[in-house]
DRENPA-3360 file (N, C-alpha, C; in nm, 2 decimals, always signed):
BEGIN
1 = XXXXXXXX = +27.58/+11.62/+13.14/+27.53/+11.73/+13.04/+27.49/+11.66/+12.90 ~ +27.39/+11.71/+12.86/+27.32/+11.66/+12.72/+27.32/+11.76/+12.61 ~ +27.33/+11.71/+12.50/+27.31/+11.79/+12.38/+27.16/+11.74/+12.32 ~ +27.13/+11.85/+12.24/+26.98/+11.82/+12.18/+27.00/+11.78/+12.05 ~ +26.98/+11.68/+11.98/+26.97/+11.64/+11.84/+26.83/+11.70/+11.78 ~ +26.84/+11.69/+11.63/+26.74/+11.77/+11.57/+26.60/+11.69/+11.59 ~ +26.62/+11.56/+11.64/+26.46/+11.50/+11.64/+26.44/+11.50/+11.78 ~ +26.51/+11.58/+11.90/+26.47/+11.57/+12.02/+26.51/+11.49/+12.10;
9 = XXXXXXXX = +26.60/+11.39/+12.06/+26.64/+11.27/+12.15/+26.78/+11.33/+12.21 ~ +26.79/+11.29/+12.35/+26.90/+11.33/+12.41/+27.03/+11.23/+12.39 ~ +27.15/+11.28/+12.38/+27.25/+11.20/+12.36/+27.36/+11.26/+12.45 ~ +27.45/+11.18/+12.49/+27.56/+11.24/+12.59/+27.65/+11.34/+12.52 ~ +27.69/+11.43/+12.60/+27.75/+11.55/+12.52/+27.88/+11.49/+12.47 ~ +27.95/+11.40/+12.53/+28.09/+11.35/+12.47/+28.07/+11.32/+12.33 ~ +27.95/+11.27/+12.30/+27.93/+11.21/+12.16/+27.81/+11.28/+12.08 ~ +27.81/+11.42/+12.11/+27.72/+11.51/+12.06/+27.72/+11.51/+11.91;
17 = XXXXXXXX = +27.60/+11.47/+11.85/+27.58/+11.48/+11.68/+27.46/+11.57/+11.67 ~ +27.46/+11.65/+11.57/+27.35/+11.74/+11.55/+27.24/+11.69/+11.47 ~ +27.28/+11.58/+11.39/+27.17/+11.54/+11.31/+27.17/+11.38/+11.30 ~ +27.05/+11.33/+11.24/+27.03/+11.17/+11.23/+27.07/+11.13/+11.11 ~ +27.15/+11.02/+11.07/+27.19/+10.97/+10.96/+27.06/+10.94/+10.89 ~ +27.05/+10.98/+10.76/+26.95/+10.96/+10.67/+26.85/+11.08/+10.64 ~ +26.88/+11.17/+10.74/+26.79/+11.29/+10.71/+26.84/+11.38/+10.58 ~ +26.80/+11.47/+10.54/+26.86/+11.54/+10.42/+26.83/+11.68/+10.42;
25 = XXXXXXXX = +26.90/+11.78/+10.34/+26.86/+11.92/+10.33/+26.94/+11.95/+10.18 ~ +26.89/+12.06/+10.16/+26.95/+12.12/+10.03/+27.08/+12.18/+10.06 ~ +27.16/+12.20/+9.96/+27.30/+12.25/+9.96/+27.32/+12.34/+9.85 ~ +27.42/+12.42/+9.85/+27.43/+12.54/+9.76/+27.54/+12.50/+9.65 ~ +27.51/+12.59/+9.55/+27.63/+12.59/+9.43/+27.60/+12.74/+9.37 ~ +27.72/+12.78/+9.31/+27.71/+12.92/+9.27/+27.60/+12.93/+9.16 ~ +27.50/+13.02/+9.21/+27.39/+13.06/+9.12/+27.29/+12.95/+9.13 ~ +27.28/+12.85/+9.23/+27.17/+12.76/+9.23/+27.18/+12.66/+9.34;
33 = XXXXXXXX = +27.14/+12.54/+9.32/+27.15/+12.43/+9.41/+27.20/+12.32/+9.36 ~ +27.29/+12.24/+9.46/+27.36/+12.12/+9.39/+27.25/+12.00/+9.40 ~ +27.17/+11.99/+9.50/+27.06/+11.88/+9.51/+27.05/+11.85/+9.68 ~ +27.02/+11.73/+9.70/+27.00/+11.69/+9.84/+27.13/+11.65/+9.89 ~ +27.14/+11.69/+10.03/+27.26/+11.67/+10.10/+27.25/+11.57/+10.24 ~ +27.29/+11.45/+10.22/+27.26/+11.36/+10.33/+27.34/+11.39/+10.45 ~ +27.28/+11.40/+10.57/+27.34/+11.43/+10.69/+27.40/+11.31/+10.74 ~ +27.54/+11.34/+10.80/+27.60/+11.23/+10.84/+27.66/+11.25/+11.00;
41 = XXXXXXXX = +27.70/+11.15/+11.06/+27.74/+11.18/+11.20/+27.89/+11.21/+11.19 ~ +27.94/+11.32/+11.26/+28.06/+11.36/+11.27/+28.13/+11.36/+11.41 ~ +28.23/+11.34/+11.44/+28.30/+11.33/+11.58/+28.32/+11.46/+11.63 ~ +28.20/+11.53/+11.67/+28.18/+11.65/+11.73/+28.20/+11.64/+11.87 ~ +28.31/+11.68/+11.94/+28.29/+11.63/+12.09/+28.30/+11.76/+12.18 ~ +28.21/+11.79/+12.26/+28.19/+11.90/+12.31/+28.30/+11.95/+12.41 ~ +28.34/+11.82/+12.50/+28.44/+11.85/+12.58/+28.59/+11.89/+12.51 ~ +28.61/+11.82/+12.40/+28.72/+11.86/+12.31/+28.72/+12.01/+12.27;
49 = XXXXXXXX = +28.59/+12.06/+12.24/+28.59/+12.18/+12.19/+28.62/+12.30/+12.30 ~ +28.57/+12.24/+12.44/+28.60/+12.34/+12.55/+28.76/+12.33/+12.59 ~ +28.82/+12.22/+12.58/+28.96/+12.21/+12.62/+29.04/+12.30/+12.50 ~ +28.99/+12.32/+12.40/+29.06/+12.40/+12.28/+29.01/+12.54/+12.28 ~ +28.93/+12.57/+12.37/+28.90/+12.73/+12.40/+28.81/+12.76/+12.30 ~ +28.73/+12.69/+12.25/+28.63/+12.73/+12.13/+28.51/+12.81/+12.18 ~ +28.49/+12.82/+12.29/+28.37/+12.87/+12.37/+28.42/+13.01/+12.41 ~ +28.54/+13.04/+12.41/+28.57/+13.19/+12.45/+28.55/+13.28/+12.36;
57 = XXXXXXXX = +28.47/+13.38/+12.37/+28.44/+13.49/+12.28/+28.51/+13.62/+12.30 ~ +28.48/+13.73/+12.24/+28.55/+13.88/+12.27/+28.49/+13.92/+12.39 ~ +28.54/+14.04/+12.44/+28.49/+14.10/+12.55/+28.36/+14.15/+12.55 ~ +28.28/+14.16/+12.63/+28.12/+14.20/+12.62/+28.11/+14.35/+12.56 ~ +28.20/+14.43/+12.57/+28.22/+14.56/+12.51/+28.22/+14.56/+12.35 ~ +28.30/+14.45/+12.31/+28.30/+14.43/+12.14/+28.22/+14.31/+12.11 ~ +28.10/+14.32/+12.08/+28.02/+14.23/+12.02/+27.92/+14.27/+11.94 ~ +27.88/+14.20/+11.87/+27.76/+14.22/+11.76/+27.63/+14.18/+11.80;
65 = XXXXXXXX = +27.53/+14.28/+11.84/+27.41/+14.20/+11.88/+27.35/+14.08/+11.81 ~ +27.37/+14.07/+11.67/+27.31/+13.96/+11.61/+27.37/+13.83/+11.65 ~ +27.48/+13.85/+11.74/+27.56/+13.71/+11.77/+27.48/+13.66/+11.91 ~ +27.38/+13.74/+11.97/+27.30/+13.71/+12.09/+27.27/+13.56/+12.09 ~ +27.22/+13.50/+11.98/+27.15/+13.38/+11.99/+27.26/+13.27/+12.01 ~ +27.38/+13.30/+11.98/+27.50/+13.21/+11.99/+27.57/+13.22/+12.11 ~ +27.54/+13.30/+12.20/+27.61/+13.32/+12.32/+27.52/+13.28/+12.43 ~ +27.60/+13.19/+12.53/+27.53/+13.14/+12.63/+27.56/+13.21/+12.78;
73 = XXXXXXXX = +27.65/+13.27/+12.78/+27.69/+13.35/+12.92/+27.78/+13.44/+12.90 ~ +27.80/+13.51/+13.02/+27.91/+13.62/+13.02/+28.00/+13.57/+13.16 ~ +28.14/+13.58/+13.13/+28.22/+13.54/+13.24/+28.33/+13.62/+13.24 ~ +28.36/+13.70/+13.34/+28.47/+13.78/+13.38/+28.51/+13.89/+13.25 ~ +28.38/+13.95/+13.20/+28.37/+14.04/+13.09/+28.41/+13.99/+12.96 ~ +28.38/+13.85/+12.93/+28.41/+13.79/+12.80/+28.27/+13.72/+12.79 ~ +28.22/+13.71/+12.65/+28.11/+13.63/+12.62/+28.16/+13.49/+12.60 ~ +28.08/+13.40/+12.64/+28.07/+13.25/+12.63/+28.00/+13.20/+12.51;
81 = XXXXXXXX = +28.06/+13.14/+12.41/+27.99/+13.08/+12.29/+27.90/+12.96/+12.33 ~ +27.78/+12.94/+12.29/+27.70/+12.83/+12.30/+27.75/+12.69/+12.22 ~ +27.82/+12.62/+12.28/+27.89/+12.53/+12.19/+27.80/+12.42/+12.14 ~ +27.67/+12.40/+12.17/+27.57/+12.32/+12.10/+27.54/+12.38/+11.96 ~ +27.54/+12.51/+11.96/+27.52/+12.59/+11.83/+27.64/+12.58/+11.75 ~ +27.75/+12.59/+11.81/+27.90/+12.56/+11.72/+27.87/+12.42/+11.67 ~ +27.84/+12.32/+11.74/+27.83/+12.18/+11.70/+27.75/+12.17/+11.57 ~ +27.63/+12.24/+11.60/+27.52/+12.21/+11.51/+27.58/+12.27/+11.36;
89 = XXXXXXXX = +27.62/+12.40/+11.36/+27.67/+12.44/+11.24/+27.79/+12.40/+11.18 ~ +27.89/+12.34/+11.27/+28.01/+12.28/+11.22/+27.97/+12.14/+11.17 ~ +27.86/+12.09/+11.21/+27.82/+11.96/+11.15/+27.75/+11.97/+11.01 ~ +27.69/+12.09/+11.00/+27.63/+12.12/+10.87/+27.73/+12.15/+10.78 ~ +27.84/+12.23/+10.82/+27.95/+12.26/+10.72/+28.03/+12.13/+10.69 ~ +28.04/+12.02/+10.78/+28.11/+11.92/+10.74/+28.04/+11.82/+10.64 ~ +27.89/+11.84/+10.66/+27.80/+11.76/+10.56/+27.83/+11.84/+10.42 ~ +27.82/+11.96/+10.41/+27.83/+12.05/+10.29/+27.97/+12.02/+10.22;
97 = XXXXXXXX = +28.08/+12.01/+10.30/+28.20/+12.00/+10.23/+28.21/+11.84/+10.19 ~ +28.18/+11.76/+10.27/+28.19/+11.61/+10.24/+28.11/+11.60/+10.09 ~ +27.99/+11.64/+10.09/+27.90/+11.63/+9.95/+27.99/+11.70/+9.83 ~ +28.04/+11.81/+9.88/+28.11/+11.89/+9.77/+28.24/+11.81/+9.72 ~ +28.30/+11.76/+9.82/+28.42/+11.69/+9.78/+28.40/+11.56/+9.71 ~ +28.28/+11.50/+9.75/+28.22/+11.36/+9.66/+28.19/+11.40/+9.54 ~ +28.18/+11.53/+9.49/+28.14/+11.57/+9.36/+28.25/+11.63/+9.29 ~ +28.38/+11.64/+9.34/+28.49/+11.68/+9.28/+28.50/+11.82/+9.28;
105 = XXXXXXXX = +28.44/+11.90/+9.37/+28.44/+12.05/+9.39/+28.57/+12.09/+9.43 ~ +28.60/+12.22/+9.41/+28.72/+12.28/+9.46/+28.70/+12.37/+9.57 ~ +28.80/+12.38/+9.67/+28.77/+12.47/+9.79/+28.91/+12.55/+9.80 ~ +28.86/+12.68/+9.86/+28.98/+12.77/+9.88/+28.98/+12.79/+10.04 ~ +29.06/+12.79/+10.12/+29.07/+12.82/+10.25/+29.14/+12.96/+10.26 ~ +29.08/+13.05/+10.33/+29.16/+13.19/+10.36/+29.17/+13.20/+10.50 ~ +29.28/+13.25/+10.56/+29.31/+13.29/+10.68/+29.43/+13.36/+10.70 ~ +29.45/+13.49/+10.68/+29.58/+13.56/+10.68/+29.65/+13.60/+10.80;
113 = XXXXXXXX = +29.57/+13.60/+10.90/+29.66/+13.66/+11.04/+29.75/+13.56/+11.10 ~ +29.84/+13.60/+11.15/+29.95/+13.51/+11.21/+29.90/+13.39/+11.27 ~ +29.81/+13.39/+11.36/+29.77/+13.29/+11.43/+29.69/+13.18/+11.35 ~ +29.65/+13.22/+11.24/+29.59/+13.11/+11.15/+29.66/+13.08/+11.04 ~ +29.77/+13.15/+10.99/+29.83/+13.12/+10.87/+29.89/+12.97/+10.88 ~ +29.96/+12.92/+10.96/+30.04/+12.78/+10.95/+29.91/+12.69/+10.96 ~ +29.82/+12.70/+11.03/+29.72/+12.60/+11.03/+29.63/+12.59/+10.91 ~ +29.61/+12.71/+10.84/+29.54/+12.72/+10.72/+29.63/+12.65/+10.61;
121 = XXXXXXXX = +29.75/+12.66/+10.60/+29.84/+12.61/+10.51/+29.85/+12.45/+10.53 ~ +29.86/+12.41/+10.66/+29.85/+12.27/+10.68/+29.74/+12.20/+10.64 ~ +29.61/+12.25/+10.68/+29.48/+12.19/+10.64/+29.47/+12.19/+10.49 ~ +29.50/+12.31/+10.42/+29.47/+12.31/+10.27/+29.56/+12.19/+10.21 ~ +29.68/+12.18/+10.25/+29.77/+12.09/+10.18/+29.73/+11.94/+10.22 ~ +29.68/+11.92/+10.34/+29.62/+11.80/+10.39/+29.51/+11.75/+10.29 ~ +29.42/+11.85/+10.27/+29.31/+11.82/+10.19/+29.32/+11.85/+10.06 ~ +29.43/+11.90/+10.01/+29.44/+11.92/+9.86/+29.35/+12.02/+9.82;
129 = XXXXXXXX = +29.35/+12.13/+9.89/+29.28/+12.26/+9.87/+29.36/+12.38/+9.83 ~ +29.33/+12.47/+9.78/+29.40/+12.60/+9.76/+29.38/+12.68/+9.90 ~ +29.47/+12.77/+9.91/+29.46/+12.87/+10.03/+29.53/+12.99/+9.99 ~ +29.49/+13.09/+10.09/+29.55/+13.22/+10.09/+29.58/+13.23/+10.25 ~ +29.72/+13.24/+10.29/+29.73/+13.27/+10.44/+29.84/+13.38/+10.46 ~ +29.87/+13.46/+10.37/+29.96/+13.58/+10.40/+29.87/+13.73/+10.38 ~ +29.82/+13.72/+10.27/+29.74/+13.87/+10.23/+29.66/+13.84/+10.14 ~ +29.53/+13.89/+10.15/+29.44/+13.89/+10.04/+29.43/+14.01/+9.98;
137 = XXXXXXXX = +29.48/+13.98/+9.83/+29.49/+14.09/+9.75/+29.34/+14.14/+9.67 ~ +29.32/+14.26/+9.71/+29.19/+14.28/+9.65/+29.16/+14.26/+9.51 ~ +29.04/+14.19/+9.48/+29.00/+14.14/+9.36/+29.07/+14.04/+9.31 ~ +29.11/+13.95/+9.41/+29.17/+13.83/+9.39/+29.06/+13.72/+9.31 ~ +28.94/+13.73/+9.35/+28.83/+13.64/+9.28/+28.74/+13.74/+9.18 ~ +28.72/+13.86/+9.22/+28.62/+13.95/+9.16/+28.68/+13.97/+9.01 ~ +28.82/+14.00/+9.03/+28.89/+14.03/+8.91/+28.98/+13.90/+8.88 ~ +28.91/+13.79/+8.85/+29.00/+13.67/+8.81/+29.08/+13.68/+8.70;
145 = XXXXXXXX = +29.06/+13.75/+8.59/+29.13/+13.76/+8.48/+29.28/+13.82/+8.52 ~ +29.28/+13.92/+8.59/+29.41/+13.97/+8.64/+29.48/+13.88/+8.73 ~ +29.43/+13.80/+8.81/+29.48/+13.71/+8.91/+29.51/+13.58/+8.81 ~ +29.47/+13.55/+8.72/+29.50/+13.44/+8.63/+29.62/+13.48/+8.55 ~ +29.63/+13.61/+8.50/+29.78/+13.65/+8.45/+29.89/+13.64/+8.55 ~ +29.85/+13.68/+8.66/+29.96/+13.67/+8.76/+30.00/+13.54/+8.79 ~ +29.91/+13.44/+8.79/+29.94/+13.31/+8.80/+30.02/+13.24/+8.69 ~ +29.99/+13.29/+8.58/+30.06/+13.25/+8.45/+30.19/+13.30/+8.47;
153 = XXXXXXXX = +30.22/+13.43/+8.50/+30.36/+13.47/+8.51/+30.43/+13.41/+8.64 ~ +30.36/+13.37/+8.74/+30.41/+13.30/+8.85/+30.49/+13.17/+8.80 ~ +30.38/+13.09/+8.73/+30.44/+12.96/+8.68/+30.56/+12.97/+8.58 ~ +30.55/+13.06/+8.50/+30.66/+13.09/+8.42/+30.80/+13.12/+8.49 ~ +30.79/+13.22/+8.58/+30.91/+13.24/+8.65/+30.96/+13.12/+8.74 ~ +30.87/+13.03/+8.79/+30.92/+12.91/+8.85/+30.98/+12.83/+8.76 ~ +30.93/+12.82/+8.64/+30.98/+12.72/+8.55/+31.13/+12.78/+8.49 ~ +31.14/+12.90/+8.49/+31.26/+12.95/+8.45/+31.38/+12.93/+8.56;
161 = XXXXXXXX = +31.33/+12.94/+8.68/+31.42/+12.92/+8.79/+31.44/+12.75/+8.81 ~ +31.35/+12.68/+8.77/+31.38/+12.52/+8.77/+31.49/+12.49/+8.66 ~ +31.48/+12.55/+8.55/+31.55/+12.51/+8.42/+31.71/+12.60/+8.44 ~ +31.70/+12.67/+8.53/+31.84/+12.75/+8.54/+31.85/+12.87/+8.46 ~ +31.74/+12.91/+8.39/+31.75/+13.02/+8.28/+31.77/+13.16/+8.35 ~ +31.71/+13.16/+8.48/+31.73/+13.29/+8.57/+31.87/+13.33/+8.59 ~ +31.95/+13.22/+8.62/+32.09/+13.23/+8.64/+32.18/+13.27/+8.53 ~ +32.14/+13.26/+8.41/+32.20/+13.29/+8.29/+32.18/+13.45/+8.25;
169 = XXXXXXXX = +32.06/+13.50/+8.31/+32.05/+13.66/+8.30/+32.15/+13.73/+8.36 ~ +32.17/+13.86/+8.30/+32.25/+13.97/+8.37/+32.20/+13.96/+8.54 ~ +32.30/+13.98/+8.61/+32.28/+13.97/+8.76/+32.16/+14.09/+8.81 ~ +32.15/+14.20/+8.74/+32.04/+14.28/+8.78/+31.92/+14.23/+8.74 ~ +31.89/+14.20/+8.61/+31.77/+14.12/+8.58/+31.74/+14.01/+8.65 ~ +31.83/+13.93/+8.67/+31.79/+13.81/+8.75/+31.74/+13.85/+8.90 ~ +31.81/+13.95/+8.96/+31.77/+13.97/+9.09/+31.63/+14.04/+9.09 ~ +31.60/+14.09/+8.99/+31.46/+14.16/+8.97/+31.35/+14.06/+8.96;
177 = XXXXXXXX = +31.40/+13.97/+8.88/+31.28/+13.85/+8.84/+31.28/+13.77/+8.99 ~ +31.39/+13.74/+9.04/+31.38/+13.68/+9.18/+31.30/+13.74/+9.28 ~ +31.30/+13.87/+9.30/+31.23/+13.95/+9.39/+31.09/+13.93/+9.34 ~ +31.05/+13.95/+9.22/+30.90/+13.92/+9.17/+30.87/+13.77/+9.20 ~ +30.95/+13.67/+9.18/+30.90/+13.52/+9.20/+30.90/+13.51/+9.35 ~ +30.96/+13.59/+9.45/+30.95/+13.56/+9.60/+30.83/+13.64/+9.63 ~ +30.79/+13.75/+9.57/+30.66/+13.82/+9.62/+30.53/+13.73/+9.57 ~ +30.54/+13.68/+9.43/+30.44/+13.60/+9.40/+30.41/+13.47/+9.48;
185 = XXXXXXXX = +30.53/+13.41/+9.52/+30.52/+13.29/+9.58/+30.47/+13.32/+9.73 ~ +30.49/+13.44/+9.80/+30.42/+13.49/+9.92/+30.29/+13.49/+9.91 ~ +30.22/+13.56/+9.81/+30.08/+13.59/+9.79/+30.01/+13.51/+9.72 ~ +30.06/+13.42/+9.62/+29.98/+13.33/+9.52/+30.01/+13.20/+9.54 ~ +30.13/+13.17/+9.62/+30.18/+13.03/+9.64/+30.06/+12.93/+9.66 ~ +29.98/+12.96/+9.75/+29.87/+12.88/+9.78/+29.76/+12.84/+9.69 ~ +29.77/+12.92/+9.57/+29.66/+12.91/+9.49/+29.73/+12.88/+9.32 ~ +29.85/+12.85/+9.34/+29.94/+12.84/+9.19/+29.86/+12.73/+9.12;
193 = XXXXXXXX = +29.80/+12.62/+9.17/+29.74/+12.54/+9.07/+29.60/+12.57/+9.06 ~ +29.53/+12.68/+9.10/+29.39/+12.69/+9.07/+29.37/+12.76/+8.93 ~ +29.28/+12.70/+8.87/+29.26/+12.74/+8.73/+29.13/+12.79/+8.70 ~ +29.06/+12.83/+8.81/+28.91/+12.88/+8.79/+28.86/+12.92/+8.94 ~ +28.74/+13.00/+8.94/+28.69/+13.03/+9.08/+28.67/+12.89/+9.16 ~ +28.67/+12.90/+9.28/+28.66/+12.79/+9.37/+28.51/+12.78/+9.39 ~ +28.45/+12.64/+9.42/+28.32/+12.60/+9.43/+28.27/+12.65/+9.59 ~ +28.36/+12.65/+9.68/+28.35/+12.67/+9.83/+28.45/+12.76/+9.89;
201 = XXXXXXXX = +28.44/+12.85/+9.96/+28.55/+12.91/+10.02/+28.52/+12.91/+10.18 ~ +28.62/+12.86/+10.25/+28.62/+12.85/+10.39/+28.70/+12.98/+10.44 ~ +28.64/+13.06/+10.54/+28.71/+13.18/+10.57/+28.73/+13.17/+10.74 ~ +28.86/+13.20/+10.77/+28.88/+13.21/+10.91/+28.89/+13.35/+10.96 ~ +28.79/+13.40/+11.04/+28.79/+13.52/+11.09/+28.74/+13.63/+10.99 ~ +28.60/+13.65/+11.03/+28.54/+13.72/+10.93/+28.58/+13.88/+10.92 ~ +28.61/+13.93/+11.04/+28.67/+14.07/+11.03/+28.78/+14.10/+10.95 ~ +28.88/+13.98/+10.97/+29.02/+14.00/+10.92/+28.99/+13.98/+10.76;
209 = XXXXXXXX = +28.92/+13.87/+10.73/+28.90/+13.85/+10.58/+28.75/+13.90/+10.52 ~ +28.72/+14.02/+10.56/+28.61/+14.08/+10.52/+28.59/+14.09/+10.36 ~ +28.72/+14.15/+10.31/+28.71/+14.17/+10.16/+28.70/+14.04/+10.10 ~ +28.76/+13.94/+10.13/+28.74/+13.82/+10.05/+28.60/+13.76/+10.08 ~ +28.53/+13.78/+10.17/+28.40/+13.76/+10.22/+28.30/+13.83/+10.12 ~ +28.32/+13.96/+10.09/+28.25/+14.04/+10.00/+28.26/+13.99/+9.88 ~ +28.37/+13.94/+9.83/+28.40/+13.92/+9.69/+28.31/+13.78/+9.67 ~ +28.32/+13.69/+9.77/+28.26/+13.55/+9.74/+28.09/+13.58/+9.73;
217 = XXXXXXXX = +28.04/+13.69/+9.82/+27.91/+13.72/+9.82/+27.88/+13.77/+9.68 ~ +27.96/+13.88/+9.62/+27.93/+13.93/+9.49/+27.94/+13.83/+9.38 ~ +28.01/+13.71/+9.39/+28.01/+13.62/+9.29/+27.93/+13.50/+9.32 ~ +27.85/+13.50/+9.43/+27.77/+13.40/+9.46/+27.83/+13.27/+9.49 ~ +27.96/+13.27/+9.55/+28.04/+13.15/+9.60/+27.99/+13.12/+9.73 ~ +27.94/+13.00/+9.75/+27.90/+12.96/+9.89/+28.03/+12.98/+9.99 ~ +28.01/+13.01/+10.12/+28.10/+13.04/+10.21/+28.08/+12.98/+10.34 ~ +28.18/+12.92/+10.41/+28.16/+12.88/+10.55/+28.28/+12.96/+10.62;
225 = XXXXXXXX = +28.22/+13.02/+10.72/+28.31/+13.13/+10.79/+28.30/+13.10/+10.95 ~ +28.43/+13.11/+10.99/+28.44/+13.10/+11.14/+28.41/+13.23/+11.21 ~ +28.32/+13.23/+11.27/+28.27/+13.39/+11.36/+28.30/+13.38/+11.49 ~ +28.35/+13.49/+11.55/+28.35/+13.51/+11.69/+28.25/+13.59/+11.74 ~ +28.24/+13.65/+11.86/+28.10/+13.71/+11.91/+28.11/+13.86/+11.85 ~ +28.20/+13.90/+11.79/+28.21/+14.05/+11.73/+28.16/+14.06/+11.58 ~ +28.13/+13.94/+11.54/+28.10/+13.93/+11.36/+27.95/+13.92/+11.36 ~ +27.93/+13.92/+11.21/+27.79/+13.92/+11.18/+27.75/+13.77/+11.12;
233 = XXXXXXXX = +27.66/+13.71/+11.18/+27.64/+13.56/+11.13/+27.57/+13.56/+11.01 ~ +27.51/+13.66/+10.96/+27.41/+13.66/+10.84/+27.50/+13.67/+10.71 ~ +27.61/+13.71/+10.71/+27.70/+13.72/+10.60/+27.72/+13.60/+10.51 ~ +27.78/+13.50/+10.58/+27.80/+13.38/+10.51/+27.71/+13.28/+10.51 ~ +27.72/+13.17/+10.42/+27.61/+13.08/+10.40/+27.59/+12.99/+10.53 ~ +27.72/+12.95/+10.58/+27.72/+12.88/+10.71/+27.82/+12.95/+10.78 ~ +27.78/+13.00/+10.91/+27.86/+13.06/+11.01/+27.87/+12.97/+11.13 ~ +28.02/+12.96/+11.18/+28.04/+12.86/+11.29/+28.09/+12.95/+11.37;
241 = XXXXXXXX = +28.00/+12.97/+11.49/+28.03/+13.05/+11.61/+28.17/+12.98/+11.69 ~ +28.27/+13.04/+11.70/+28.40/+12.99/+11.77/+28.50/+13.08/+11.78 ~ +28.59/+13.07/+11.87/+28.68/+13.15/+11.90/+28.78/+13.17/+11.78 ~ +28.82/+13.28/+11.71/+28.87/+13.30/+11.59/+29.03/+13.34/+11.65 ~ +29.05/+13.36/+11.76/+29.18/+13.40/+11.82/+29.29/+13.30/+11.86 ~ +29.22/+13.19/+11.90/+29.32/+13.08/+11.97/+29.36/+12.98/+11.85 ~ +29.48/+12.96/+11.85/+29.53/+12.84/+11.74/+29.44/+12.71/+11.77 ~ +29.45/+12.67/+11.90/+29.38/+12.55/+11.92/+29.24/+12.54/+11.86;
249 = XXXXXXXX = +29.17/+12.66/+11.88/+29.03/+12.65/+11.83/+29.02/+12.65/+11.68 ~ +29.09/+12.74/+11.62/+29.11/+12.73/+11.47/+29.17/+12.60/+11.41 ~ +29.24/+12.54/+11.48/+29.30/+12.41/+11.44/+29.18/+12.29/+11.45 ~ +29.11/+12.30/+11.57/+29.02/+12.20/+11.57/+28.91/+12.21/+11.46 ~ +28.87/+12.34/+11.45/+28.74/+12.35/+11.34/+28.79/+12.31/+11.21 ~ +28.92/+12.34/+11.17/+28.97/+12.32/+11.05/+29.01/+12.15/+11.04 ~ +29.04/+12.10/+11.14/+29.05/+11.95/+11.14/+28.92/+11.87/+11.10 ~ +28.83/+11.93/+11.16/+28.69/+11.86/+11.12/+28.64/+11.88/+10.99;
257 = XXXXXXXX = +28.68/+12.01/+10.93/+28.63/+12.03/+10.79/+28.72/+11.94/+10.69 ~ +28.86/+11.93/+10.73/+28.94/+11.88/+10.64/+28.93/+11.71/+10.65 ~ +28.90/+11.67/+10.75/+28.84/+11.53/+10.77/+28.72/+11.50/+10.67 ~ +28.62/+11.60/+10.68/+28.51/+11.59/+10.60/+28.54/+11.59/+10.45 ~ +28.63/+11.69/+10.42/+28.68/+11.69/+10.27/+28.75/+11.57/+10.21 ~ +28.83/+11.51/+10.31/+28.91/+11.39/+10.27/+28.82/+11.27/+10.24 ~ +28.72/+11.27/+10.34/+28.63/+11.16/+10.32/+28.54/+11.18/+10.20 ~ +28.50/+11.30/+10.16/+28.43/+11.33/+10.03/+28.52/+11.31/+9.93;
265 = XXXXXXXX = +28.65/+11.34/+9.91/+28.73/+11.31/+9.81/+28.76/+11.16/+9.79 ~ +28.77/+11.10/+9.89/+28.79/+10.94/+9.89/+28.66/+10.87/+9.81 ~ +28.54/+10.92/+9.85/+28.41/+10.88/+9.78/+28.41/+10.93/+9.65 ~ +28.47/+11.02/+9.61/+28.47/+11.06/+9.47/+28.56/+10.99/+9.36 ~ +28.66/+10.94/+9.45/+28.78/+10.85/+9.38/+28.72/+10.71/+9.37 ~ +28.66/+10.68/+9.47/+28.58/+10.53/+9.45/+28.47/+10.54/+9.36 ~ +28.42/+10.65/+9.35/+28.28/+10.64/+9.26/+28.28/+10.77/+9.17 ~ +28.38/+10.75/+9.07/+28.39/+10.88/+8.99/+28.27/+10.90/+8.89;
% end
């Protein structure tokens, strides 16, 4: 089995790469363009993606016709995603986050459904990114001033807890503030160090995180979105067609992106 590269040469599928080193394209910034993005080789393995179930889509009755170019077959009432297209867009996404990381840009990873929550938190911590994995609060980005106020309150309460000031308050007041702190930790814990809007947002499951995606579109924040066969591929700047229900599929896609971010950050540290 062979995959097709951008220059028409055939390469073994177990070493599938979508672009040739040295080629370049433009990449995005809020409200404009960062500049030229050099394409690099990423270890995107088609067999590995099949083992992770990346190719399994939704039932044929639950699909978006716009996803037709990304579907290769139907099997037992389920759409099968074309993994060569997945590899192509995943490679483009890796190129984008590498270059963004090498320029010190900030990332936000969003994935709040149960199957994605743990993987999102792990990936974000590993790559030193911000994340939301419990619930997206409406207006978290578009109403940033309110979010910032909540973050200041969150930091103040954490400091009071660390210094023991909460324990010196009357029991009723202390209990109320501890409940407030617990709630803020649940919903804002992944963005507690975020001081401004992110430069790139990575979204797991377009349907589940539609509000977050719309906020990014409104603000002009570039988005990378994992989309299944029931999604609209035109909404995000880079849409990666893949199974958004399997933990193994989500984890594989995040692993590739996290590796690219870490490599970019290493380049930024070496060449500030």
